[in-house]
N, C-alpha and C positions, 0 to 999 in steps of 0.2 A: 600502604604500599611500600615495598622496600626501595632503598635509595638506588640500587642498581636498575630496578624496573622503571623508576622515574626518569633516569637518564636515557633509557631505551624507549620512552613513551612515543616520540615521533615515529620511530620505525614500527612499533607495535600498533599505533593508530593507523598507519598506512596499510599494514597487512590486514587489520580488522576491516578497514574501509573497503579494501579490494575484495576480501572474502565475502562479506555480507552484501556488498554491491553486486557481485557476480551472481550470488544466490537469488537476490531479489529481482534482478533483471531477468533471470531465468524463469521466474514465475510467469512472465508475460510473452516470451518468445514463442513457446509452444502454443499458448492460447491464441495468439494472433494467427499462427500457422493453421491451427484447426478451425479458426473462423472461416478461412477460405476453403479448407478441405471439406468441412461439413456443409458449407453453403453450396459447393459444387456437387456434393453427394445428394443433397435433399432439395436445394433451391428454396428452402423455407426459412424466413426470419425467426420463427418460433424455435426451430432446431438449433439455430445459432444462439438464441437467447437462453436456451437450456444450458448451453456450455458455460455461460456466465453465471447462471443460477447455481451451478455446482459449487462455485467458490463460497458463497454464503452458506449453502447447505453444509459444506465441510466445516465451516466455522461454527455453525450451530451444533454439530455433532461433537466438536472438540472444545470450544471456548468455555462451556459451562464448568468444566473440570480441569482443563489443561493448565490454567493459571495457578491452581493449587500445587501442581507438580513442579511447574517452572520455578516458583519462588523457593522450592525446597530441593531441587535437583542440581546436579552439576551442569550448568548451562553450556559450557564448552563442549562436553561430550554429547549432550543432547543435540546441539547444532550440527556437529559432525555427522551423527547418525541420521539426522533428517536430510542433510544434503546428499549423502550417499544413497539413501533409500529413494529419494526423488529422482536422482540420476539414473538408477537402474530401471525404474518404472518408465522413464522416458525412452530408454533403449528398447523397451518392449512395445511401447505405444504404436510406432509406425508399422509393426508387424500385424496389427489387428485391423480387421475390416468390418467387424460388426459394430454398429452404431452404439448399441447398449453396452458392449464391453469397453468401447472408447470412453463413454461417459463414466463407467465404473473406475477405470484407471485414472482418469482426470480427477475424479472425486478423491481417490487415495492421495494423489499428488497435492491436491488442495488442502487435504487434512494435515499433511506434513507442513505445508506453508502456514496454515492457521496456528500451528504450535510454534513454528520457527520465528515468526515476527515478534510476538511478545517476549520470547526467550532472548532474542538478539537485542531488543530494546532494553531489557533489564541488564543484560551483560554489558552493553555499552555504557549504561548509566553508572554501573559499578566501576568500570575500568577507567573511563575518561573523567578527569577532574572537573568539577563544576565550572571553573573559570574557562575551561577549554571546550565545553560542550557546544556552545553556539557555533563556533568556527567549525568544529567537527561535523555538526549537523548540517551546516551549510555545504560542506564538501559532500557529505553523504546524500544530500538532496539530488546530486547528479544521478545516483543509481538506486536510491531507496525511496525517498518521498516522491520522486518522479519516476519510479520504476515502471509504472504502467505506460509511460511515454518513452523512456529510454529503451525498454525492452522491445516494444514495437518498432522503434527506429532501427535497432540492430536487426530485427526480423525483416524489416523492409530491405535493408542492405543485402541480407542473405537471400531474399526472394529475387533480387536483381541478378545475383551471380549463380544461383542454384534453383532450389525448389523448396516449398514448405516442409517436405519430408526431411531434406538435408538439414534445414533449420532445427527440426525437432531432435535429430541425432546430435547435432552440435550443442544443443541446449542441454542434453544429458551430460555431455562432457563438462559443461560449465559448472554443473552441480558437483561433480566429482572433484574438479579443481578447487571449488570453494571449500569443500570438506577438507582437502589437503592443506589449504592455506590456514584454516582454522586450527590445525594441529600446531601451528607455529606461534600462536598467541597464548598468553598465560591464563591459568585458572584464576577466578576471582572469588571462589567460594570459601566460606568459613566452615571448617569440618564440623563444628558444633551445630551449625544450621542444618547440615545434611543429616546429622543424627536425629535432630528434632523432627525432621520431616518423616523419618521412618517410624516414629512412635505413634503416629495418628492413623486411624483407619480411613479408608477412602471416603466413605459417606460422611463421617463426622468431620473430616478435614474440609470437604467441599462445602458442607452446610455452614461450618464455622466461618469459612472464608467469604461466603456470600453475605453473611451478617456483618462481617468486618468492612466489606466494601460498601454495604448499605449505610452503615454508621458514618463512614468517612464522607460519603456523598451528602448526607444530611448536614453534616458539620461544615462542609465546604461546597456549598451549592454553586458558587461561582465557577468552580472546576467542572461540575456537572453540566451547567448551562453551556459553557464554551465548548466542552467536549461533545455534547450532543448536537449542538448547532453545526459544528464542524463535521460531525458524523453524517448529518443530513445532507451536507454538501457532497460528502464522499458517496453517499447513497445515490444521489441524483447523477453524479458524474459516472458512476458505475452503470446505471440504467441507460444513460445516453450512449456511453461507450459500447454497450451491448449491441447497439444498432449501427455502429461505426462502419463496419464492412458493408452492410446492406445499404446504408446511406451513400457510401462512396460508389458502389456499383450501380444502384438503381436511380439515385437522384443526381449524381455527378457524372455517371457513365464512365468511371475510371477503370482502367485495366489493372491487373495485379501489379504491374510495374509501377504505374502512377499511384496506386494505393500505397505501395511500399515507399515511394518517394514522399508521399504526403505524411506518413508517420515518421519518416526521417526528418522532415522539417520540424515536427514536434520535438524530436530529440534534440535538434539544434537549439530550440527555444529553452529547453530545460538546462542544457549545458551553459548557454549564455547567461541565463538567470542565476544559476548556481555560482558561476564565476563572479558576477557582480555581488552576489550575496556574500561570498567569502571575502571579497576585497573590502566591503563596507560593513562587515559583521560587528565591528567595534562601535558603530554608530546606530545600529538597528535594535529595536526592542521587540520581543516576541509578540506581545499583545497587538502592537501596531501592525506588525507584519501579517498576523492572522486576519485582522479585519480588512485592511486595504487590499492585500493580495487576493483575498476571497472575492472581493467585488470585481477586480480585473479578471479573475478566473472566469466568473460568470459572463463578463463582457466578451471574452474570447469565445466561449461556447455560443453566444448569440450571433457573433460574426459567422462562425462555422455553420450554425443552423440556417441562416438566411443566404448562405453562399450558393452561387449558381455555377461556379467554375473552380478549377483546381487552385488558381492563384488566390482567390478570396478565401477559400477553405484553408489554404496554407497560412494566410495571415491570421485567421482565427486560431488555428492550431498553435502557431508560434506564440500568440498572446496568452492563451490559456496555459501552455506549458511553461512559459517564462514566469507567469504568476505563481504557478504551482510550486516552483522552486522556493519561493519566499514563504508561501503559506505553509508548506510542509515543514520547513525548518523552524518557523515560529511556533507552530503547534507542538512539534516534538520537544523543543526546548522548554516550552511552557509546562508540559506534562512532566518532564523529567525534574523540573524545579519544584512543582507544587505537589507532587505525589511522593510519599515516602518510598525509598528504594525497595524496602523489604516487602512491599505490597504492590509494586508496579506491575508485576506479571499478572496478578489476580485481577487488579482493576482494569488493565487494558484488555484482558481476555473477556471479562464479564461485560464490560461496555461494548466490546467487539461482538459479543453474542447478540446483544440488542440490535446493533448496527446490521448484523447479518440477516436478521429477520426482516428488517426494513428493506434491505437490498433485494431479497427474494420477492417480496410483495411488489416493490417498485419496478424491478426488472421484468417480472411477469406481466405487470400491468402495461408497461411500455411495449412489450412484445405483442400483446393482444391489440393495443391501439394501433401499432404499425401494421398489423395483419388486417384489421377490419377498416381502418381509415387510411392513413398514409404515413410513411416513414418521416417525411419532412414535418408534417403537422405535429407528430409526436416529439421530434427533436426540438422544435421551436417551443412547444409547451413546456418541455422539461427544462430548457434553458431559461425560460421566463421564471419558472419556479425557483431555479437555482439563483437567479438575480435577487429575488425577494428575500430568500433565506440568507444570502450573503450580506444583504443590507442590514438585516436584523442582527447578524453576528457582528458586523462592523460597529453597530450602536452598542452592543453588549461589551465589546472589547474596549471601546472608548470610555464607557462608564466605569468599567473595572480599572482601567489604567488611570483615569482621573481621580478616583477615590483612593486607589492604592490597594494592592493585594492584602496587606496586613490589616487595613481598615475593613475590607470586605470580610475577612475571616472573623472579625469581631462582631459583625452584624448578626 
């Protein structure tokens, strides 16, 4: 990196943080809005669950091959194109009344997001110096690692002052703004790498990259174990969150206003956690954060699952969102450190492909259990499973940290 860009790094980091943060938060504002819209249209938990299933379906349709392109394309231009495309689709979405067309447009938006996230992760890893990544990731947890909570928090505020439809239109604006801000940050690509990407045919490129990721996983099994255990936590939180609106309405009897306030409490938790995370970043280690924060994350979901009132549910939301700020930061920093930059897009996309299949199966199962049994029973069971997996992850992180990453690599 040139000396001039090094001096500008604080400003570049700030613009990058805002651009990616706005984009990632935008992934959730429209989703929460359409939670309520589709629930009011159909009154069915299954119809709402389908909305969440579209996210992993989009990932399955893209993650198998998108990583191969991400590691070879100009990531800045790709991120801008994806932001603008998603913004335009969100302007169209409120004009549609057909449920099937709504699902299709949401699927296209999610496909863009499935490509955007590994692209932005690779871009950030290339741009931000290794010694600054943890602090940057701590700040980024405000709007990235905790995007599924910060986004709903903003959506909740918009519900209070307007309506879900207004939130969707404003969400479209956020994507356009994010694309514009991305124009202001530098390219990080090597021209020779771009030319290399063009020499490979699509099928051969994807096949070769799958073999490369498989070889890396066999040689670095500690990365695979921690990544997959954390992915299982992500899967369960996604499945539980798919019932969030139904739980709030049917089990807690909350109105749209109080539901919006509830997710705003979660937003406050992630903000507070991210602030503390940033202040003490020099004292914290990624592996320790992943393990401990995951256990507290599960505890927060258990409090929420057994809640009978807005206040208790709010406490649970605050605990889980506060913990997520630390868990997400630790996990992102761990992956950026242990995975070579030139294959980060491929590995995160392929691992994400597996995660997406699990999300579909788990979310569909939770929707059926909520339909045939009860929403509360399903949320309690999911939170219990989440606690068990988080304890296993905690033990794995402690073992890896005690032995040392370099020692684990040699085993």
